[in-house]
DRENDRENGU-894496 format. One record per residue (C-alpha): x, y, z; residue in one letter. Coordinates in steps of 0.001 Angstrom, whole numbers, padded with zeros to 6 digits, always signed. Each point is the difference from the previous one (the first is absolute). Last residue first. Layout:
BEGIN
XYZa/...
This chain:
BEGIN
+180832-204920-093109h/+003336-001426-001082g/-000916-003244-001520g/+000961+000622-003429g/+002965+000679-002070g/+001378+003093+001446a/-003295+001857+000198g/+000062+000210+003776a/+003457-000583+001440r/+001382-003514+000054p/-000242-002010+003257r/+003413-000633+001495r/+001118-003619-000081i/+000399-001585+003462l/-003578-001316-000248p/+001186-002260-002897v/+002467-001930+002194a/-002541-002710+000946c/-000753-000680-003677a/+003734-000161-000727m/+000511-002540+002809a/-002868-002104-001343l/+001544+000060-003465f/+003345-001231+001354l/-001547-002628+002305l/-002038-001434-002874t/+003061+000016-002256l/+001900-002079+002584v/-002914-002468+000184l/-000156-000235-003802f/+003697-000897-000083v/-000442-002694+002668d/-002934-001582-001854e/+002029-000051-003213f/+002768-001872+001851a/-002548-002573+001171m/-001108-000461-003612v/+003638-000520-001024l/+000509-002621+002699a/-003114-001831-001201q/+001229+000082-003597i/+003403-001373+001032r/-001604-002783+002066v/-002280-000987-002882t/+002969-000087-002386g/+001912-002301+002361s/-002980-002332+000252m/-000291-000132-003794a/+003702-000840-000270k/-000313-002707+002650l/-003041-001468-001751a/+001807-000048-003337m/+003009-001730+001542a/-002213-002614+001679p/-002119-000558-003166a/+002866-000596-002449a/-000016-003754+000753s/-003513-000385-001386g/-001531+003074-001693y/-003586-001187+000626d/+000628+000302+003751s/+000268+003797-000249f/-003086+000643+002153g/+001224-002623+002432r/+003188+002028+000366q/-001985+003092+000978i/-001727-001942+002789a/+003319-001476+001131e/+001563+003467+000191l/-002911+001323+002073r/+000286-002916+002422e/+003759+000550+000268l/-000500+003679+000759a/-002647-000791+002623p/+002397-002538+001624p/+003056+002329+000345h/+003135-002171+000311s/+000818+000215-003714w/-000015+003787+000317t/-002576+002686-000832f/+000332+002071+003176r/+003520+001345-000504e/-000751+000481-003700h/-002998+002133+000983l/+002200+002227+002167r/+002595+000426-002739t/-002669+000802-002581l/-001574+002514+002367h/+003323+001815+000418l/+000896-000102-003699d/-003430+001372-000929w/+000322+002649+002720r/+003271+001217-001490d/-001279-000033-003600n/-003255+001829+000801l/+001733+002519+002267l/+002561+000846-002672t/-002601+000239-002752n/-002328+002120+002142i/+002833+002283+001134l/+001191+000593-003572a/-003564+000422-001268l/-000779+002532+002728g/+003185+001986-000609v/-000774+000229-003719a/-003709+000787+000523g/+000746+002613+002625g/+002646+001407-002333l/-002651+000384-002684n/-002394+001716+002416r/+002786+002245+001330t/+001013+000975-003541l/-003547+001113-000761n/+000181+002526+002841y/+003488+001178-000947l/-001067+000681-003579g/-003200+001739+001113a/+002033+002190+002385a/+002191+001344-002811n/-002972+000880-002168k/-002039+001421+002893m/+002484+002383+001559r/-001015+003117-001930a/-003692-000995+000187p/-000036+000375+003827p/-000452-003258+001929l/-003237-000723+001886t/-001551-002687-002231g/+003214-001880-000757l/+000589-002346+002943a/-003394+000117+001726i/-001982-000054-003244n/+001947-002855-001552n/-000177-001973+003267i/-003763+000644+000140p/-000473-001488-003501i/+002389-002946+000286m/-001186-001477+003286c/-003741-000498-000611l/+000812-001009-003582m/+002488-002650+001045l/-002314-001193+002767s/-002810-000851-002415c/+002265-002152-002179g/+001725-001677+002939r/-003230-000751+001846l/-001500-001574-003134v/+003223-001956-000541q/-000019-001384+003546p/-003710-000770-000461w/+000454-002024-003199l/+003127-001960+000934l/-002001-002988+001311e/-002262+000153-003057w/+002781+000233-002573f/+002346-002692+001324d/+001088-001336+003379w/+000960-003696+000075d/+003610+000395+001200k/-001249+001634+003192t/-000103+003653+001129l/-001235+000952+003487g/+002289+003061+000025t/-002008+000989-003093v/-002808+001474+002121i/+002536+002228+001783w/+001181+001343-003378t/-003498+001260-000804g/-000652+001399+003487a/+003338+001875-000018a/-000698+001546-003417f/-003478+000987+001205g/+001535+001682+003057g/+002382+001822-002349f/-002974+001311-001948g/-002201+000763+002996l/+002852+001938+001631a/+000615+001863-003248m/-003692+000878-000343l/-000047+001334+003570v/+003196+001993-000654r/-001702+001606-002987p/-002512+001688+002384d/-003298-000530-001798v/-001891+002244-002409r/+002210+000608-003038g/+001656-003416+000148s/-003449-001604+000395f/-000889+000543-003646r/+003384-001161-001227g/-000159-003137+002158a/-003419-000845-001458i/+001147+000762-003565p/+003115-002219+000425a/-001691-002911+001829t/-001722-001730-002928a/+002944+000318-002363f/+002365-001174+002715m/-002248-002971+000766c/+000074-001046-003665l/+003788+000172-000011g/+000286-002121+003138s/-002249-002666-001519v/+002299-000394-003008f/+002372-002089+002084m/-001452-003383-000958t/-000179+000877-003697e/+003607+001164+000008g/+001158-003152+001766i/-001849-002165-002528m/+001683+001853-002887l/+003473-000298+001541a/-000519-003741+000513s/-001007-001428+003373y/+002028-002720+001747g/-001866+000320+003324r/+003087+000217+002219v/+002631+001644-002163r/-002176+001958-002424a/-002916+000958+002272l/+002349+000841+002892y/+002289+002074-002210v/-003025+001736-001574p/-001338+000970+003469y/+003343+001249+001312l/+000987+002401-002807y/-003125+002165-000196t/+000017-000245+003801l/+003465+001556+000194g/-000593+002578-002746y/-003044+001721+001487l/+000460-000849+003667g/+003691+000920+000053i/-000778+003132-002006g/-002645+000860+002617m/+002732+000015+002640i/+002089+002433-002069f/-003075+002131-000773s/-000729+000276+003740a/+003563+001205+000584v/-000315+002395-002955c/-003304+001396+001325g/+001575+000680+003393s/+002919+001848-001639a/-002382+002059-002142f/-002228+000852+002945n/+002973+000989+002150r/+001510+002313-002609d/+003742-000229+000697s/+000006-002911-002449f/-000240+002498-002868a/+003495+001056+001027r/+001286-002987-001956l/+000198+002086-003177d/+001192-002392-002702v/+002593+000976-002632i/+001113+002718+002360p/+000219+003643-001205q/+002547+001803+002167r/+001241-003360+001297a/+000213-000505+003797t/-002838-002323+001064l/-000380-002081-003169a/+003787-000036-000457r/+000561-001453+003470w/-002861-002496-000427f/+001472-001235-003295f/+003534-000291+001360a/-001279-001887+003065p/-001734-002528-002293g/+002802-000266-002599t/+002423-001802+002318v/-002426-002344+001790l/-001714-000784-003322c/+003373-000851-001544l/+000604-002520+002799a/-003469-001531-000465a/+000575-000154-003769c/+003312-001824+000486a/-001538-002445+002500f/-002926-000747-002329v/+002410-000606-002892a/+002266-002235+002093e/-002787-002155+001468d/+000403-000883+003675q/-001338+003472+000784l/-003613-001068-000538w/-000473-003766-000318d/-000447+000281-003770h/-003798-000060-000459n/-000805+002283+002955p/+002680+002505-001071g/-001054+000355-003641e/-002852+002497+000205e/+000964+001816+003222l/+003669+000193-000971v/-000886+001170-003522y/-002373+002687+001311e/+002669+001247+002416m/+002571+000113-002787c/-002284+002058-002242g/-001114+002323+002799l/+003506+000843+001237f/+001864-000021-003310g/-002684+001990-001813a/-000214+002476+002892m/+003779+000487+000073a/+000137+000479-003785v/-002867+002520+000118l/+001538+001841+002961g/+003259+000366-001907f/-001921+001360-002984w/-001748+002653+002080d/-001511+002262-002662f/+001012+003611+000641h/-000419+001433-003496d/-002594-002679-000814l/-002559+001899+002100l/+000122+002754-002638s/-001990-002315-002279l/-003231+000866+001795n/-002763-001522-002127p/-003576+001315+000394r/-003004-001300+001963d/-003348-001835-000220f/-000337+000024-003780d/-000775-003645-000813v/-002232-000467-003045l/+002184-000439-003089v/+003132-001647+001407a/-002090-002096+002356t/-002345-001131-002784s/+002919-001013-002219v/+001820-002011+002660t/-003156-001637+001374v/-001136-001044-003495l/+003437-001401-000856i/+000078-001952+003279g/-003476-001410-000590p/+001185-001349-003391v/+003326-001382+001263v/-000734-001394+003452n/-001594-003283-001144v/+003199-000690-001938l/+001872-000546+003278f/-001875-002904+001606l/-001000-000811-003577w/+003426-001480-000685y/-000708-002607+002694w/-002429-001781-002330s/-003699-000064-000978m/-002780-001543+002113l/+002111-001355+002867d/+002546+002824+000114t/-002589+002754-000211l/-002370-001730+002443y/+002682-000671+002613g/+001411+003516-000233g/-003446+001543+000450v/-000737-002173+003037t/+003457+000444+001527p/-000279+003794-000435g/-003456+000278+001573i/+001409+000846+003438t/+002994+002092-001085p/-002276+002236-002143a/-002779+000280+002595l/+002128+001728+002644t/+001364+003017-001885a/-003079+000179-002273v/-002485-000009+002878l/+001954+002614+001931g/+000267+002191-003093i/-003778-000011-000433m/-000841+000039+003706p/+002082+003198+000332s/-001616+001758-002980v/-003659-000181+000999i/+000181+000789+003745t/+002836+002306-001017r/-002397+002351-001787k/-000725+002141+003106s/+003733+000456+000601p/+000472+001841-003344p/+001516-001905-002935f/+003149+001056-001877i/+002614-000604+002693t/-001136-003055+001997f/-000815-002117-003043a/+003017+001322-001911s/+002433-001176+002686a/-001555-003479+000079f/+000090-000276-003791v/+003638+001137-000134t/+000887-002569+002678p/-001003-002908-002286i/+001050+001274-003436m/+003670+000368+000948g/+000449-003771+000123g/-000442-000278-003768g/+003491+001154-000948i/+001867-001957+002663f/-002157-003132-000112g/-000023-000229-003806q/+003737+000688-000132l/+000644-002889+002379a/-002386-002229-001943r/+001724+000852-003270w/+003420-000942+001386v/-001260-003218+001636i/-001810-001102-003176m/+003069+000564-002159e/+002122-002162+002287g/-002683-002733+000122i/+000229-000374-003762t/-002460+000468-002900s/-001695+003171+001198s/-002769+001323-002285s/-002644+000079+002763a/+002419+001853+002266c/+000670+002551-002767m/-003736+000693-000353l/-000321+000498+003742s/+003057+002279-000132m/-001775+002230-002534a/-003133+000155+002150t/+001928+000852+003177f/+001935+002664-001893g/-003196+001583-001316g/-001685-000069+003422a/+003049+001439+001780s/+000639+002602-002702i/-003674+001071+000052a/+000011+000100+003807f/+003048+002234+000288m/-001123+002053-002971w/-003375+000914+001443r/+001008+000167+003670t/+002658+002605-000730s/+003570-000773-001196l/+002025+001331+002943v/-002676-000257+002698r/-000967-003480-001184s/+003647-001048-000115l/+000506+001009+003632t/-003085-001873+001231g/+000694-003020-002234s/+003316-000753+001702l/-001820-001619+002946p/-001740-002506-002360i/+002872-000617-002445s/+002363-001736+002405i/-002688-002459+001184v/-000978-000562-003621e/+003502-000974-001140a/+000399-002521+002823i/-003491-001415-000580l/+000467-000452-003759y/+003421-001645+000360s/-001348-002336+002701t/-002982-001157-002056q/+001763-001206-003161v/+002977-000674+002279w/-001875-002958+001479p/+000557-001806-003367i/+003784-000203+000194e/+000548-002448+002856d/-002548-002508-001336g/+001645+000081-003400s/-001417+001739-003055a/-001108-001660-003231s/-001835+003217-000964l/-003431-001600-000514g/+000467-002508+002838a/+000963+002724+002477q/-002852+002217-001206i/-002444-002858+000632e/+001412-000590+003482n/-000116+003743+000783l/-003742+000116-000629s/-001559+001294+003225a/+002888+002432+000581s/-000726+001632-003373v/-003632+000771+000807i/+001082+001269+003422q/+002543+002624-000988i/-001898+001239-003052d/-003065+000850+002087l/+001804+002869+001737i/+001127+001705-003225a/-003280-000665-001825m/-002087+001435+002860f/+002208+003090+000092m/-000747+000592-003687g/-003723-000419+000706f/+000252+002611+002750v/+001711+002394-002430m/-002839-000382-002487c/-002500+000657+002796l/+001938+003153+000919f/-000228+001335-003539a/-003754-000660-000055v/-000405+001804+003338m/+002178+002884-001126r/-002128+000447-003118r/-003194-000098+002046r/+001214+002727+002406d/-001743-000464+003341l/-001399+003334+001160p/+002325+002428+001776p/+000041+000171+003820e/+000324+003561+001275a/-003648+000799-000650a/-001239-002938+002055a/+002529+000688+002743p/-000880+003724+000102i/-003795-000370+000223a/-000038-000701+003713a/+002025+003132+000635a/-002414+002080-002032s/-002985-001452+001885l/+001668+000740+003321a/+000782+003554-001063a/-003589+000533-001041t/-001250-001399+003334a/+002341+002304+001908a/-001332+002966-001917m/
């Protein structure tokens, strides 16, 4: 009798878990591709801003808004997507996002002025931003825990691979065709994603009654808070922070709308964003880890190209080819990390991932002005592998234990933390890079004086190289010497930034044991 009962109990999980629906899997794959387009679009455009500037006859102050407008709109859209998905249903939320993103891509390609481009880019970011968290929410809602070793690596690979290969794709498109194709490349796939989503997705039903108590005040407060914060983080490092009037005004508005947003989120009958998801310890821990990973994902995607462009003088295409190693390593590591995510404590994978990040950035603390592909090979290999080892367990820890009713809202917050990690990381990296560059430049100038014999010997050697230019040789030698000093100071500043990142990733790896281990079946590792 006892044996029969034991056999029945053992059979319950297998019977309770439905087989994988092929239609749902195809629908989900279409949604994943839509998310890939939305994330990729940021990086392929950033790699070719100079070409867009020339094509639209824009000024140097105007062209950054092609990126800034998109990022501000997207960071507002991501947390809002949870509410809109419950109101409209996953099907129509995603179909509208994909269709709007595609239409705005076409409008961006047809822009003839920088003003038009900025408007279309903002709408593209706001409408398309909802695709990203909707995919994460669907992955942890429609698939049983046993299938997450397949699904989680898939969305993890897309979320991290798209920013990494963006410079490569953008460089090729611009070099082989023109900047218009940075946007036109989205049109045909976007139409296919929109149609397939509208036809295949049937995960849930609309709930229009939620509009009866929609928190419009909370929406305005959230838009003001997140939008202004994103602007301050994007533009602050380039405009001496609060010394710039626009940055100061946005910082002040952020301080006003921030408390209003949090007050409404905690007191409204139906808040625009439910911050109570952070009361779940696993979710909060996963968001902190996601924030740090965002610094590694977007910060290193930014740092390597800046070094290769400023120090090595690489073109966008050469930079993309040099950085493609990370993408290959992600592809290779994703199935391995997915397989282990169901068998190993996810905290172990996270510790290995952040430890790999730290090892990669530590290697680059020995940077010189002569480093190119081969010297950067192992740091990029470690970065690519570490991203996958981090992303998959973080997804499972943050979202794998939440009830389905809270998933849509939580997915928006979770993706927001990764984006904010990237924004904060880039702001800190830019500020640190500029400050340390100035410091090292000052110190080098103090050493390279007319009373410093090695400096004079170096200057004479350079001058002999310009001897064919006659009386212009001394001035040319002095200019070349000054450029060498500036490059060396910049390289030293890069070393300092990589050292700070090493300490940050190492601290996160050491803090991993403080995270509570997920329960069995909640994304792996809980045996």
